[in-house]
N, C-alpha and C positions, 0 to 999 in steps of 0.2 A: 534386154535387161535395162532397166531404168537407171537414170543418173544416181538416184538415191540408193538403189540396191548395190550398184558398183561401189559407191562411196562407202556404204556400210561394210562391205567385204574388204575393201582396202584398209579401212581404219581397224577392223578386226585383225587383219594380218599384221599391221604395224603395232597394234596394241599388244597382241600376244607376244611379239618379239621384244617389245619394250618391257613388258612384265617379266619375261625371262632374263633379260639383260639387267633389270633393276635388282633382281635377286643376287645375281653374280657381283654386281657393283657394290651392293651393300656390305659384302665381305672383303672388298678390295682394300689394299693398304693405302695409307696416305701417299707413300712413295710412288705407287702405281698411278694414282690419280694425278699427282703433280707431274709425273713423266708424260702422261698423255696430254696434259694442258700445255706443258713447255714444247712438246713436239708439235702440237697443233700451231703454236705461235711461230715456231721455226718454219713450218710448212707454209703458213700465211705469208711470211716474209719472202720465201722463195717464189710464191705464186703472185707476188705483187703486180707485176706487169700484166699477167693473165687476168687477174681480178679487176684491175683498173680498166682494162680493155672491155671486159664483159659488162662492167658497170656503165661504161660510156654508152653501150648499146641499150642498156635499161634506161638510162637518162634520155637518150635520143627518142625512145619510144614515148616516154611520158611528156617530153617537151612537145612532141608532134601532137600529142593528145590535148595540149593546151593547159596542162597543169601549172599552177602558179610556181613562182621561183622559190617560195618557202618550202613547198613540197619537194621540189628538185634538190634544194639544199639538204633536206633530210635523207634523200636517196643517194646523193653524189659521193663517190669515193675518189680520193687521189692518193698519191704515195704517202703523204703525211697522215691521212686518216687511216690508211691500212696499217701503218706503223703504230698509230694510236690503238687500233684493235689488238694488235699483237702485244703491245705493251700492257694493255689491260689483262690479257690472258696471263702474261708473265706475273703480274701483280696478284692475280687470283691464286696462282701456284704458290706464291710466297705466304699467303694468309694461313692462319691456323686452320686445321681440319675441324669443321664444326660437328662432325659425327663422333659419337662416343663421349661427348662432354657430360660430366656429372653435374646436373643442374641443381640438385638438392639431394641431401642425404638425411635419412631419419633412422635413428636407433630406437627400437621399441623396447618397453620394459620386459617383454617376453623373449628378448634376444634376437628378434628378427631385424635384419639390416635391409633397409629400403632405399634404393637409389632412383632418382628420376634422371633418365639418360636420353640425350639427344639422338634421334635416329632419322634417317631419310623419310620423306613423305611417300616416295614410291615412283610413280609415273606421272609426269607433268605434261600437259598439253599447253603449248605456247602459241598464241595466235596474235600476230602483229602485222603491221602495215608496211610502210615504205622503207624503214631504216634497216639496211642489211646488217649493220653492226649488232643489232639486237640478237640475231641468230647466233653470233659468236659469243656474246656475253651470256646469253641464256644457256648455250651448250656447255660452256666452261663452268658456270656457276652450278648448274644441275649436276654436272660430273663431279665437281669437288664436294658437293653436299650429298653425294651418293644416290642421286635421282636419275632415272632415265627420262629423256624428253623427246616429245614429238613436236616438231616445229611446223607451223603453217604460216609462212611469211606471205606478204603481199605479192600478187602476180607482178607488180611493177619492179620488184627486185629479184625475180626468179633466177636470172643468170648469175647475179652476184651471190645469192644465197646458195646456189648449187656448188660454187667453188669454195665458199666458206665452210659449208658442211663437209665437203670432201677433205678439206684440211683437218677438220676435227676428227674425221674418220681415220685419217692417216696417223694422227696422234694416238687414237685408241688402239689401232693395230700395233703400233710400236710398243705400247705398254701392255700388250697381251689382254686387252679388255674388249668386250663385244662391241662391234660397230653399231649395233642397234641400241646402244646407250644414247646416241644422238641421231635421230632420223628426221626427215621431212615427211609430210603426208604424201608426197610423190605426185601431186596433181594440183592444178589451179582451179579445179571444179569447186564451185562454192558449196556444193552438197557435202563436200568433205568436212567443212566447218561444222555443219549441223550434225554429221555423224560423230565427229570428235566430241562435241558437246553432250552427246547421248551415250558415250562409250563408258558407262559406269563399271562395266566388268573389267576394263583394262586401265582406265585413267583415274588418278586419285584427285587431281586438281587441275583446273584450267586457269591460265592467266592471260587475259587479253591486254594488249597494249596498242592503242590507236585512238581514233576519233570517237565522237559520241555515237555514230552509227554502229561501229563495231562493238563498243561496250554495251550499248543497248541491246543489240542482238544476243550477245553472250548472256547478259543478265536475264533476258526474257525467255531464252530457249534452253539454257543449260540445265541438264540433270546432274552433271558432275559438279561438285563444289567449285566455287570460283573465288579468285582473289582479284578484285577489280582495280584497274588503273584508269581513273576517270580523267576527263579533260582538265587542263590547267588554266582555269580562269583566275590568274594570280594577281593580287593587289599589292601595291606599295603605298603606305600611308606616310605622308610628310607632316609631322606635328610642328606646331609653331616654335618649339624649342630646338628644332633641327639646325645643324650647320648647313646653310643653304648651298654653299659651294660644293660641299661633300655630297649632299643630297642629290644635286643635279648630276654629278658624276655617277653616283650609284644607280639612279633611275635610268640614265642613258645606257649603262651597261646592262641593267635588268631588262630593258626593252630591246636593245639592238645588238647585243653581242651575238646572239643567234636567235632570230625571231621565230624559228620553227620548232624550238624545243618546248616541252611542256612547263619548264620552269620560267619562261619569259614572262615578265610583267605585262599584263594586258590592260590593267586599269590603275590609274593613279588617283589617290585620294589625298587632298591637300587642305590644310586649315585655311579658312578665309583670311585669317589675320596675316598670313604670309603669301597668299596666292598672288598678289600684285607684284611682289618682289621676286618670287620664286619662278613663276611660270615663264616670263620672258627670258630669264637666265637659262631655264631648261630648254626652251624652244631653240635657243642659240646653239645648244649642244646636240639636239636631236636632228638637226639638219633637215633632210627630206622626209622624215617620219611624219605621217599624217596624224594630227591630233584633233580629237573631237571632245568637246566639253559641254558643261552646263552653262547657264546664262552668265554667271559671274566669271567663269573661266574664259568665256568668249570675250567678255569686257576686258579682261586682264591682258589679252594679246590678240591682235587681229588675225594672227596666223592660225588661230584655233577655230575650227568649224563647229557647228551646232551638233550635239549628240542626240541620238534618239533613244527611246527606251530599250531597243534591241541592243544598243552598244554596251549597256552595263552588264549583260550576261554573255558577251561574245568572247570566245577564245580566237583571236584573230590569226595567230601564227604568222604574222605579217608585220610590216613596219607601219602599224596603226596603234594608237594609244587613246584610251578614253580618260577623261579627267572629271572628277567630281569634287566640288568644294564642299566643306563641312564646317560646322561651327566649333568643333573640338572633338575630343576623344569619344564622348558618348555617341555622337552621330557617326563618327568614323567607324567605330566598332560595330554599330548596328548595320551600317551600310555594307561593310565587308562580310559580315555574317549572312546578310541577305543574298548577296550576289556571288560570293566566292564559291568555287567548286570544291573547296576543302583540301586543295593540293598544297600550295605554298603561299603564304601572305607575309609581308614585311612591314616593319615600323621603323621610321627614322626619326630619332629624337635624342636629346641630351637629358631630358627629364626622366630620371630613373623610375618614378612612379608610373609614368605613361608607358614606359618600356615593359615594366612588370605587368601592368594591367592588360595590355594588348596581348602579351604572351599567355596570360591566364585565360582571357575571355574569348580569344579567337580559337575556334574549334577546327583547326586545319591540321593535316598530317605534319606539316613543317611550318614553324613560325620563326622568322628571321629578324634579328635586331641589328640595325645599322650596317647592312650589307646587302648585296644583290641577291634577288630571288634565283638567279641562275646558278647559285651553289646548291640548288636542290638536285643532287646527283649523287648516286652511290659511290662513284669514284672520289668525289670531293669529300665524302663522309668517311673515307678510308676503307671502303668495302671492296676496293678493286674495281668493281663494276656493279651494275644493278640489272635485275630482270624487269623492273618496272617500279613505279612509285604507287603504293597502295593507298587509296583514299578512304577505305572503309575502316572499321574499328575492330574487326574480328581477326584473330590470328596474327596478322602483321599490319603495320602502318608505316607509311613513309617509304624510303628506299628499301627494296627487297633484295637482300644480298644473301650470303651464305647461311647465316644463322636463321634468317627468316624462311629458308627453304628446308628446314628441319622441323619435325614434330618431336614428341617424346614418348617413351614408355617407361613403366616402372619395372625395376629389377629387384625382386625380393629374394633374399638369401636367408635360409634357415639352417637349423642344426637338429632337425627332428620334431619341430613344434607341431602340435595339433591344436585345433581351435575347440575350446570347451563349448 
């Protein structure tokens, strides 16, 4: 039997179980769902030592394989990060149930009453790479929004993911809900990804979360509808009116707080009028961060190396920053629109007209004013957690939380009406 055939059979098995679980989950009470999520959080806390040990083995493998530190940082779990995952689950349990919300009501002259009601999407396939917390966030968010989920995490985090999904299963059992509400594909065989992307009979939506290679694969091969989470080539524009001390602090945080997250600023755009004063101030705060800039930026500070054309479109996920100097807002907006991946872009200014214009003309999922791009996170948006940040424009955009994991249907109530 070929890899492809085995993968197709495995996904069909998982998909059929998920479809049945989704039907049962759709009628689960809010209390049941919250009980499952809180119990999963408690299980995670009990399993902290086991999870950290398993994760250490995952990290050792990728370190031996020569992966960069930014990749390892996304993979690594310690006690504090495990507690952060558990806290995110508790926060999701506290959020309002998105299922059953009446989104709109229409009373027709013939007496029909029509409600547009939020309902689960159904079965979601989640394909992600190295970050094991994504499995916990996706499992809890799908559960709370009434969706079954099939997780395909990266092989680099397989030990960590196995324990996390086991904790979610324990929560489901305690709440009397099917364990098949949250499953993994059960193999690291890459053929399973293709099978999941073709599983139109079982899967309603696939969400990829990872690098360009993964997202391109999903976009090009999927038959199932997709909600794409593209790379984060995020920009911060420093206008001439900006408070330069504040701007230096914001850019340093946006670049270095965590270099491996998709909301990290990768490219700085700065007005020529303040480049000479701002860039040396920024370089002092950036420390060992490598900075690559255009000709004017290189002249402004000898610590800046020359950038190449490739730098402007690169998501480094590392302590590297590109710098482009511009004549003002016209050039800045054109530059950001050209090279941004449409994820998150920021403007730092005190000129309200510039702030408003940047927010209106930059066509990205998230536009930030006078703050770090690293706030591009569902938790920071009050969503408890996120399943990803959608950079497209259909169905959902920006952080994908509970509300974005629902669709709707119309409930029409009559009293004997017939249509003439």
